[in-house]
C-alpha positions as CSV (number, residue, x, y, z in Angstrom):
1,M,-0.1,0.2,-0.2
2,V,1.0,3.3,-0.4
3,P,0.3,6.9,1.6
4,K,-3.3,8.0,0.2
5,R,-2.3,11.5,0.1
6,A,1.5,11.1,-0.5
7,S,1.6,9.5,-4.0
8,A,3.7,11.2,-6.5
9,T,0.8,12.3,-8.1
10,H,-0.4,14.3,-5.2
11,L,2.7,15.3,-4.1
12,R,3.8,16.9,-7.6
13,L,7.0,15.4,-8.0
14,V,9.0,16.5,-11.0
15,G,8.4,15.3,-14.0
16,T,9.8,12.0,-13.5
17,E,10.9,11.4,-17.5
18,A,12.8,14.0,-18.3
19,P,13.0,15.6,-22.0
20,P,15.8,14.1,-23.6
21,A,18.6,16.0,-24.9
22,K,18.1,16.8,-29.2
23,D,20.2,14.1,-30.7
24,A,22.7,15.9,-33.7
25,G,23.6,14.5,-36.8
26,P,22.7,11.6,-38.8
27,A,23.4,9.2,-35.0
28,G,21.0,10.9,-33.6
29,Q,18.0,8.8,-35.9
30,L,19.4,5.8,-34.9
31,G,18.0,3.4,-32.1
32,D,19.5,2.5,-28.8
33,A,20.2,-0.7,-30.0
34,E,22.3,0.1,-32.8
35,L,23.9,3.5,-30.8
36,V,24.8,1.1,-28.6
37,A,26.5,-1.8,-31.5
38,L,28.4,1.3,-33.2
39,A,30.0,2.4,-29.7
40,R,31.4,-1.4,-29.3
41,D,32.9,-0.8,-32.5
42,G,34.7,2.0,-31.6
43,H,32.4,5.1,-32.8
44,A,33.0,8.0,-30.2
45,D,29.7,9.9,-31.7
46,A,27.4,7.1,-31.0
47,F,27.9,7.1,-27.3
48,E,28.3,10.5,-27.1
49,V,24.3,10.6,-28.7
50,L,23.7,7.5,-26.0
51,Y,25.2,10.5,-23.1
52,R,23.1,13.4,-24.5
53,R,20.0,11.2,-25.0
54,H,19.3,9.5,-21.3
55,A,21.7,11.6,-19.2
56,G,18.6,14.1,-17.9
57,F,16.6,10.8,-17.3
58,A,19.8,9.6,-15.8
59,L,19.9,12.6,-13.3
60,N,16.5,13.1,-12.4
61,L,16.5,9.3,-10.8
62,G,19.6,10.1,-9.2
63,I,18.0,13.0,-7.6
64,R,14.5,11.2,-6.7
65,V,16.2,8.1,-5.2
66,Q,18.6,10.4,-2.9
67,G,16.2,13.3,-2.2
68,N,18.8,16.1,-3.3
69,P,21.4,16.9,-6.1
70,T,24.3,16.6,-3.8
71,D,27.0,15.1,-6.2
72,V,24.7,13.6,-8.5
73,E,26.0,14.9,-11.5
74,D,29.5,13.2,-10.7
75,I,27.4,9.5,-10.3
76,V,25.9,10.3,-13.4
77,H,29.1,11.1,-15.0
78,D,30.8,8.1,-13.3
79,A,28.0,5.7,-14.4
80,F,28.4,6.7,-18.3
81,I,31.9,5.9,-18.0
82,R,31.6,2.7,-16.3
83,A,28.7,1.7,-19.0
84,H,31.2,2.9,-21.8
85,H,33.8,0.4,-20.5
86,R,31.6,-2.5,-19.9
87,L,29.8,-2.2,-23.4
88,T,30.1,-5.8,-24.0
89,E,28.2,-6.6,-20.9
90,L,25.0,-5.8,-22.0
91,R,22.9,-8.4,-23.1
92,D,19.9,-6.1,-24.8
93,A,21.3,-3.4,-26.5
94,G,18.2,-2.0,-27.0
95,S,17.8,-1.7,-22.8
96,F,20.1,1.0,-22.7
97,K,18.6,2.8,-20.8
98,A,17.5,0.9,-18.3
99,W,20.6,-0.2,-17.7
100,I,22.3,3.0,-17.1
101,G,19.5,3.2,-14.6
102,S,21.0,0.6,-13.0
103,I,24.0,1.5,-12.9
104,V,22.8,5.0,-11.1
105,V,20.9,3.0,-8.1
106,R,23.7,1.0,-7.3
107,L,26.0,3.8,-7.3
108,V,23.7,6.1,-5.6
109,R,22.7,3.1,-3.0
110,S,26.8,3.1,-2.3
111,R,26.5,7.1,-1.4
112,L,23.7,6.4,0.8
113,R,25.4,3.4,2.6
114,R,28.1,5.7,3.5
115,R,26.5,8.7,4.8
116,R,24.4,6.7,6.9
117,L,27.7,4.7,8.4
118,L,29.3,8.6,9.1
119,V,26.2,9.6,10.7
120,N,25.9,6.7,12.6
121,L,29.9,6.8,13.9
122,G,29.1,10.3,14.2
123,L,31.4,12.0,11.9
124,G,29.1,13.5,9.7
125,A,25.3,14.7,9.6
126,S,22.3,13.7,7.5
127,E,21.9,15.6,4.5
128,P,19.0,17.8,4.1
129,V,15.8,16.9,1.7
130,D,16.4,19.5,-1.3
131,L,12.3,20.1,-1.5
132,D,12.9,22.7,-5.1
133,A,15.3,19.6,-6.8
134,I,12.4,17.2,-6.3
135,A,9.0,19.2,-6.1
136,A,7.5,20.6,-9.3
137,S,7.0,24.2,-9.7
138,D,3.4,24.6,-9.1
139,A,3.4,22.5,-5.6
140,G,1.9,23.7,-3.0
141,P,2.6,24.4,0.6
142,E,0.5,21.3,1.7
143,A,2.5,19.1,-1.3
144,R,5.9,20.2,-0.1
145,A,5.2,19.4,3.3
146,Q,4.2,15.8,2.8
147,L,6.9,15.3,0.2
148,A,9.6,16.3,2.9
149,Q,8.0,14.2,5.6
150,I,8.6,11.3,3.3
151,Y,11.8,12.0,2.2
152,A,13.0,12.5,6.0
153,L,11.5,9.6,6.7
154,M,12.9,7.7,4.5
155,C,16.4,9.2,5.1
156,T,16.3,7.1,8.5
157,M,15.7,3.9,6.5
158,P,18.3,1.3,4.9
159,A,19.4,2.3,1.7
160,D,18.0,-1.4,0.3
161,D,14.4,-0.3,1.5
162,R,14.1,2.8,0.5
163,I,15.5,2.4,-3.0
164,A,13.0,-0.1,-3.6
165,W,10.1,1.7,-2.1
166,T,11.1,5.0,-4.0
167,L,11.5,2.8,-7.6
168,R,8.2,1.6,-7.0
169,H,6.0,4.4,-5.7
170,V,8.0,7.7,-7.1
171,E,9.4,6.0,-10.0
172,H,6.5,4.0,-10.7
173,H,8.0,0.8,-11.9
174,R,6.6,-2.6,-11.7
175,L,8.2,-5.2,-9.5
176,E,10.0,-6.8,-12.1
177,A,11.8,-3.5,-13.3
178,V,12.7,-2.9,-9.8
179,A,14.4,-6.0,-9.3
180,D,16.0,-5.6,-12.1
181,L,17.3,-2.0,-11.4
182,T,18.6,-3.2,-7.8
183,G,20.2,-6.6,-9.1
184,C,18.4,-8.4,-6.6
185,S,15.1,-11.1,-6.7
186,L,11.4,-10.3,-7.2
187,A,10.7,-12.2,-3.7
188,T,13.5,-9.3,-2.0
189,V,12.4,-6.4,-3.8
190,K,8.7,-7.0,-2.2
191,R,10.1,-8.0,1.0
192,R,12.2,-4.6,1.1
193,I,9.1,-2.8,-0.5
194,A,6.6,-4.1,2.4
195,R,9.2,-3.1,5.3
196,A,9.5,0.6,3.9
197,Q,5.7,0.8,3.5
198,R,5.0,-0.5,6.8
199,F,7.8,2.0,8.0
200,L,5.9,5.1,6.5
201,S,2.7,3.4,7.6
202,E,3.7,4.0,11.2
203,H,5.0,7.4,11.3
204,F,3.7,9.4,8.4
205,V,0.6,11.3,9.2
206,A,-1.5,11.1,6.8
207,P,-4.2,8.1,6.6
208,Y,-2.9,5.6,4.2
209,A,-5.1,3.2,2.0
210,E,-4.3,0.0,0.3
211,E,-2.5,-0.3,-3.2
212,T,-4.4,-1.1,-6.2
213,P,-3.1,-4.1,-7.9
């Protein structure tokens, strides 16, 4: 189940799909699978188009999962470098967008876990939620307050539970896609989402409703 008054629609999140940058040149007319094939053969312009096409998506994904833009640009840059070096590992060339998303998720996860460890050791402070980065420009005060509460609560969750819940209920991915993005089994994803939802149900001040299948 999800918060009845705290869904992404009610909270007026920034658009979950960033408009891709305009592809330049002939390579811009090709699909991802063709671009991946060319990039594997050493065509740098093909990978540049992949970057221009999906960097906005990767950046927004990282910000929404993390709750603020701190270091997200560096994370996205690192993700694309890793993807470029590991293109031969991508089995389905047409799924480049989902693949780069999974790399971003893993990098954000590592950062969240490091940050939480530092906080627990008294060596750092929790990072504040950046509402301007994750809320839509027309979000009202109540929606922003609800959004701030949800992200503040998620900051106290284990990173794995937080990420799974965000991918499911903020990004609106199917459970199978959440499993692919997080690199774990479907059963594990369901357990993580359930734990996160129970925590939110116990602490969120607004009423909750059962999720519609």
